A tleap script that builds the chain and sets N, CA, C and O, in Angstrom:
source leaprc.protein.ff14SB
mol = sequence {
  NMET PRO VAL VAL SER SER ASP ASP LEU LEU
  GLU PHE ILE ILE PRO TYR ASN GLU GLU VAL
  ALA LYS LYS PHE ASN GLY ILE TYR ILE LYS
  GLU LYS ILE ILE ALA ASN VAL HIE GLN SER
  ASN GLU LEU SER SER LEU ARG ASP PHE LEU
  LEU PRO LEU LEU MET ASN GLY GLN VAL THR
  PHE LYS ASP GLU SER TYR CGLU
}
set mol.1.N position { 135.967 84.117 57.213 }
set mol.1.CA position { 136.576 83.146 56.315 }
set mol.1.C position { 136.780 81.831 57.072 }
set mol.1.O position { 137.362 81.813 58.156 }
set mol.2.N position { 136.302 80.749 56.496 }
set mol.2.CA position { 136.554 79.454 57.145 }
set mol.2.C position { 138.031 79.086 57.024 }
set mol.2.O position { 138.701 79.447 56.057 }
set mol.3.N position { 138.512 78.375 58.006 }
set mol.3.CA position { 139.905 77.944 58.024 }
set mol.3.C position { 139.940 76.438 57.855 }
set mol.3.O position { 139.193 75.716 58.515 }
set mol.4.N position { 140.804 75.963 56.971 }
set mol.4.CA position { 140.958 74.532 56.736 }
set mol.4.C position { 142.346 74.137 57.210 }
set mol.4.O position { 143.354 74.711 56.798 }
set mol.5.N position { 142.369 73.156 58.073 }
set mol.5.CA position { 143.666 72.700 58.577 }
set mol.5.C position { 144.251 71.671 57.627 }
set mol.5.O position { 143.550 71.116 56.781 }
set mol.6.N position { 145.532 71.426 57.777 }
set mol.6.CA position { 146.179 70.419 56.932 }
set mol.6.C position { 145.617 69.034 57.222 }
set mol.6.O position { 145.552 68.196 56.322 }
set mol.7.N position { 145.208 68.778 58.466 }
set mol.7.CA position { 144.588 67.486 58.784 }
set mol.7.C position { 143.262 67.323 58.052 }
set mol.7.O position { 142.934 66.231 57.590 }
set mol.8.N position { 142.496 68.412 57.947 }
set mol.8.CA position { 141.234 68.361 57.202 }
set mol.8.C position { 141.492 68.033 55.734 }
set mol.8.O position { 140.755 67.256 55.128 }
set mol.9.N position { 142.521 68.616 55.175 }
set mol.9.CA position { 142.842 68.359 53.767 }
set mol.9.C position { 143.228 66.904 53.540 }
set mol.9.O position { 142.898 66.331 52.502 }
set mol.10.N position { 143.914 66.311 54.488 }
set mol.10.CA position { 144.343 64.910 54.343 }
set mol.10.C position { 143.170 63.945 54.400 }
set mol.10.O position { 143.303 62.798 53.974 }
set mol.11.N position { 142.028 64.377 54.915 }
set mol.11.CA position { 140.860 63.508 55.006 }
set mol.11.C position { 140.045 63.472 53.711 }
set mol.11.O position { 139.203 62.590 53.540 }
set mol.12.N position { 140.279 64.403 52.812 }
set mol.12.CA position { 139.532 64.411 51.556 }
set mol.12.C position { 139.894 63.183 50.728 }
set mol.12.O position { 141.062 62.817 50.595 }
set mol.13.N position { 138.863 62.563 50.181 }
set mol.13.CA position { 139.059 61.414 49.287 }
set mol.13.C position { 139.143 61.960 47.870 }
set mol.13.O position { 138.238 62.654 47.406 }
set mol.14.N position { 140.231 61.644 47.192 }
set mol.14.CA position { 140.454 62.133 45.841 }
set mol.14.C position { 140.480 60.942 44.894 }
set mol.14.O position { 141.295 60.035 45.059 }
set mol.15.N position { 139.584 60.938 43.895 }
set mol.15.CA position { 139.605 59.836 42.935 }
set mol.15.C position { 140.878 59.897 42.092 }
set mol.15.O position { 141.354 60.975 41.737 }
set mol.16.N position { 141.410 58.736 41.785 }
set mol.16.CA position { 142.644 58.688 41.001 }
set mol.16.C position { 142.532 57.563 39.994 }
set mol.16.O position { 142.120 56.451 40.324 }
set mol.17.N position { 142.901 57.867 38.767 }
set mol.17.CA position { 142.902 56.874 37.705 }
set mol.17.C position { 144.236 57.000 36.978 }
set mol.17.O position { 144.549 58.051 36.419 }
set mol.18.N position { 145.012 55.934 36.989 }
set mol.18.CA position { 146.350 55.953 36.405 }
set mol.18.C position { 146.318 56.312 34.918 }
set mol.18.O position { 147.173 57.060 34.442 }
set mol.19.N position { 145.345 55.787 34.189 }
set mol.19.CA position { 145.254 56.051 32.746 }
set mol.19.C position { 144.980 57.528 32.475 }
set mol.19.O position { 145.573 58.121 31.574 }
set mol.20.N position { 144.088 58.112 33.251 }
set mol.20.CA position { 143.764 59.534 33.089 }
set mol.20.C position { 144.986 60.379 33.433 }
set mol.20.O position { 145.284 61.353 32.741 }
set mol.21.N position { 145.687 60.013 34.491 }
set mol.21.CA position { 146.881 60.758 34.899 }
set mol.21.C position { 147.941 60.718 33.803 }
set mol.21.O position { 148.579 61.734 33.528 }
set mol.22.N position { 148.137 59.563 33.174 }
set mol.22.CA position { 149.132 59.451 32.100 }
set mol.22.C position { 148.746 60.312 30.902 }
set mol.22.O position { 149.594 60.976 30.306 }
set mol.23.N position { 147.448 60.294 30.552 }
set mol.23.CA position { 146.996 61.116 29.427 }
set mol.23.C position { 147.174 62.599 29.731 }
set mol.23.O position { 147.608 63.363 28.869 }
set mol.24.N position { 146.843 63.003 30.949 }
set mol.24.CA position { 146.985 64.399 31.320 }
set mol.24.C position { 148.442 64.823 31.296 }
set mol.24.O position { 148.762 65.917 30.833 }
set mol.25.N position { 149.315 63.980 31.781 }
set mol.25.CA position { 150.740 64.302 31.796 }
set mol.25.C position { 151.333 64.334 30.387 }
set mol.25.O position { 152.403 64.907 30.180 }
set mol.26.N position { 150.647 63.724 29.417 }
set mol.26.CA position { 151.110 63.743 28.039 }
set mol.26.C position { 150.739 65.007 27.291 }
set mol.26.O position { 151.201 65.224 26.171 }
set mol.27.N position { 149.909 65.845 27.898 }
set mol.27.CA position { 149.482 67.093 27.266 }
set mol.27.C position { 150.520 68.169 27.563 }
set mol.27.O position { 150.919 68.361 28.712 }
set mol.28.N position { 150.944 68.852 26.540 }
set mol.28.CA position { 151.914 69.928 26.712 }
set mol.28.C position { 151.136 71.241 26.768 }
set mol.28.O position { 150.866 71.867 25.743 }
set mol.29.N position { 150.790 71.634 27.973 }
set mol.29.CA position { 149.912 72.776 28.203 }
set mol.29.C position { 150.489 74.057 27.595 }
set mol.29.O position { 149.769 74.820 26.951 }
set mol.30.N position { 151.773 74.287 27.799 }
set mol.30.CA position { 152.384 75.524 27.298 }
set mol.30.C position { 152.241 75.629 25.787 }
set mol.30.O position { 151.902 76.691 25.265 }
set mol.31.N position { 152.498 74.531 25.083 }
set mol.31.CA position { 152.388 74.539 23.622 }
set mol.31.C position { 150.943 74.747 23.184 }
set mol.31.O position { 150.683 75.441 22.202 }
set mol.32.N position { 149.996 74.142 23.917 }
set mol.32.CA position { 148.580 74.313 23.587 }
set mol.32.C position { 148.172 75.788 23.750 }
set mol.32.O position { 147.465 76.338 22.906 }
set mol.33.N position { 148.620 76.411 24.833 }
set mol.33.CA position { 148.284 77.813 25.077 }
set mol.33.C position { 148.875 78.692 23.984 }
set mol.33.O position { 148.200 79.586 23.474 }
set mol.34.N position { 150.126 78.445 23.624 }
set mol.34.CA position { 150.779 79.235 22.578 }
set mol.34.C position { 150.041 79.078 21.249 }
set mol.34.O position { 149.806 80.062 20.548 }
set mol.35.N position { 149.674 77.835 20.901 }
set mol.35.CA position { 148.946 77.591 19.655 }
set mol.35.C position { 147.595 78.294 19.670 }
set mol.35.O position { 147.177 78.853 18.656 }
set mol.36.N position { 146.907 78.272 20.811 }
set mol.36.CA position { 145.605 78.930 20.912 }
set mol.36.C position { 145.729 80.447 20.797 }
set mol.36.O position { 144.869 81.092 20.198 }
set mol.37.N position { 146.780 81.018 21.359 }
set mol.37.CA position { 146.991 82.461 21.253 }
set mol.37.C position { 147.260 82.846 19.804 }
set mol.37.O position { 146.735 83.847 19.317 }
set mol.38.N position { 148.083 82.047 19.110 }
set mol.38.CA position { 148.355 82.323 17.691 }
set mol.38.C position { 147.069 82.230 16.870 }
set mol.38.O position { 146.807 83.077 16.016 }
set mol.39.N position { 146.269 81.194 17.134 }
set mol.39.CA position { 145.022 81.037 16.394 }
set mol.39.C position { 144.073 82.195 16.685 }
set mol.39.O position { 143.413 82.704 15.779 }
set mol.40.N position { 144.004 82.603 17.931 }
set mol.40.CA position { 143.145 83.727 18.300 }
set mol.40.C position { 143.585 85.003 17.592 }
set mol.40.O position { 142.748 85.774 17.123 }
set mol.41.N position { 144.895 85.229 17.514 }
set mol.41.CA position { 145.407 86.409 16.819 }
set mol.41.C position { 145.075 86.364 15.328 }
set mol.41.O position { 144.716 87.384 14.740 }
set mol.42.N position { 145.193 85.193 14.722 }
set mol.42.CA position { 144.866 85.052 13.303 }
set mol.42.C position { 143.385 85.328 13.063 }
set mol.42.O position { 143.021 86.017 12.110 }
set mol.43.N position { 142.529 84.783 13.941 }
set mol.43.CA position { 141.093 84.997 13.787 }
set mol.43.C position { 140.723 86.464 13.995 }
set mol.43.O position { 139.853 86.989 13.301 }
set mol.44.N position { 141.368 87.114 14.930 }
set mol.44.CA position { 141.105 88.540 15.150 }
set mol.44.C position { 141.513 89.360 13.937 }
set mol.44.O position { 140.808 90.287 13.539 }
set mol.45.N position { 142.635 89.021 13.361 }
set mol.45.CA position { 143.105 89.725 12.170 }
set mol.45.C position { 142.138 89.520 11.005 }
set mol.45.O position { 141.818 90.460 10.277 }
set mol.46.N position { 141.684 88.298 10.841 }
set mol.46.CA position { 140.727 88.004 9.768 }
set mol.46.C position { 139.417 88.742 9.996 }
set mol.46.O position { 138.836 89.274 9.051 }
set mol.47.N position { 138.944 88.780 11.237 }
set mol.47.CA position { 137.734 89.520 11.571 }
set mol.47.C position { 137.899 91.001 11.240 }
set mol.47.O position { 137.020 91.613 10.633 }
set mol.48.N position { 139.036 91.570 11.646 }
set mol.48.CA position { 139.280 92.991 11.411 }
set mol.48.C position { 139.341 93.313 9.925 }
set mol.48.O position { 138.992 94.421 9.517 }
set mol.49.N position { 139.779 92.361 9.116 }
set mol.49.CA position { 139.846 92.559 7.676 }
set mol.49.C position { 138.464 92.424 7.025 }
set mol.49.O position { 138.090 93.223 6.166 }
set mol.50.N position { 137.703 91.387 7.455 }
set mol.50.CA position { 136.442 91.090 6.792 }
set mol.50.C position { 135.266 91.924 7.272 }
set mol.50.O position { 134.372 92.226 6.482 }
set mol.51.N position { 135.241 92.299 8.522 }
set mol.51.CA position { 134.075 92.989 9.061 }
set mol.51.C position { 133.743 94.289 8.313 }
set mol.51.O position { 132.578 94.505 7.980 }
set mol.52.N position { 134.705 95.144 8.041 }
set mol.52.CA position { 134.349 96.356 7.278 }
set mol.52.C position { 133.815 96.033 5.883 }
set mol.52.O position { 132.915 96.711 5.387 }
set mol.53.N position { 134.368 95.007 5.258 }
set mol.53.CA position { 133.893 94.624 3.929 }
set mol.53.C position { 132.457 94.113 3.982 }
set mol.53.O position { 131.656 94.407 3.095 }
set mol.54.N position { 132.133 93.348 5.022 }
set mol.54.CA position { 130.762 92.855 5.186 }
set mol.54.C position { 129.797 93.995 5.493 }
set mol.54.O position { 128.677 94.022 4.982 }
set mol.55.N position { 130.230 94.924 6.317 }
set mol.55.CA position { 129.350 96.018 6.739 }
set mol.55.C position { 129.003 96.958 5.583 }
set mol.55.O position { 127.891 97.484 5.537 }
set mol.56.N position { 129.934 97.178 4.649 }
set mol.56.CA position { 129.619 98.088 3.553 }
set mol.56.C position { 129.180 97.354 2.290 }
set mol.56.O position { 129.025 97.975 1.238 }
set mol.57.N position { 128.977 96.040 2.380 }
set mol.57.CA position { 128.398 95.272 1.280 }
set mol.57.C position { 129.370 94.857 0.202 }
set mol.57.O position { 128.944 94.322 -0.822 }
set mol.58.N position { 130.660 95.080 0.389 }
set mol.58.CA position { 131.635 94.668 -0.619 }
set mol.58.C position { 131.785 93.154 -0.671 }
set mol.58.O position { 132.189 92.598 -1.692 }
set mol.59.N position { 131.459 92.490 0.431 }
set mol.59.CA position { 131.582 91.035 0.519 }
set mol.59.C position { 130.288 90.487 1.097 }
set mol.59.O position { 129.723 91.066 2.025 }
set mol.60.N position { 129.817 89.371 0.548 }
set mol.60.CA position { 128.663 88.670 1.097 }
set mol.60.C position { 129.031 87.201 1.251 }
set mol.60.O position { 130.056 86.748 0.741 }
set mol.61.N position { 128.202 86.481 1.942 }
set mol.61.CA position { 128.421 85.042 2.053 }
set mol.61.C position { 127.100 84.334 1.913 }
set mol.61.O position { 126.038 84.895 2.181 }
set mol.62.N position { 127.182 83.096 1.489 }
set mol.62.CA position { 126.006 82.269 1.303 }
set mol.62.C position { 125.987 81.230 2.415 }
set mol.62.O position { 126.936 80.462 2.575 }
set mol.63.N position { 124.902 81.210 3.183 }
set mol.63.CA position { 124.767 80.249 4.259 }
set mol.63.C position { 123.997 79.045 3.719 }
set mol.63.O position { 122.784 79.117 3.522 }
set mol.64.N position { 124.696 77.949 3.482 }
set mol.64.CA position { 124.107 76.766 2.891 }
set mol.64.C position { 123.443 75.859 3.926 }
set mol.64.O position { 122.843 74.849 3.559 }
set mol.65.N position { 123.537 76.197 5.201 }
set mol.65.CA position { 122.955 75.330 6.216 }
set mol.65.C position { 121.435 75.398 6.233 }
set mol.65.O position { 120.795 74.516 6.806 }
set mol.66.N position { 120.833 76.423 5.619 }
set mol.66.CA position { 119.390 76.569 5.618 }
set mol.66.C position { 118.746 76.075 4.328 }
set mol.66.O position { 117.534 76.204 4.159 }
set mol.67.N position { 119.513 75.529 3.444 }
set mol.67.CA position { 118.949 75.080 2.156 }
set mol.67.C position { 118.559 73.635 2.217 }
set mol.67.O position { 118.069 73.085 1.230 }
savepdb mol mol.pdb
quit
């Protein structure tokens, strides 16, 4: 395993943009993660409901993108 000293780390040049930093700090990561988990759960529930109906032919859909 290579070893990196703290002096080596201080030599790295890191790009910094104040505008990007402000935008990033304005994002509420925790809320985004919670919203994504809720959406994922809703989509999973919808999939679990619709998939059996699609598989046994009780439900069909029309794909209009090919018309």
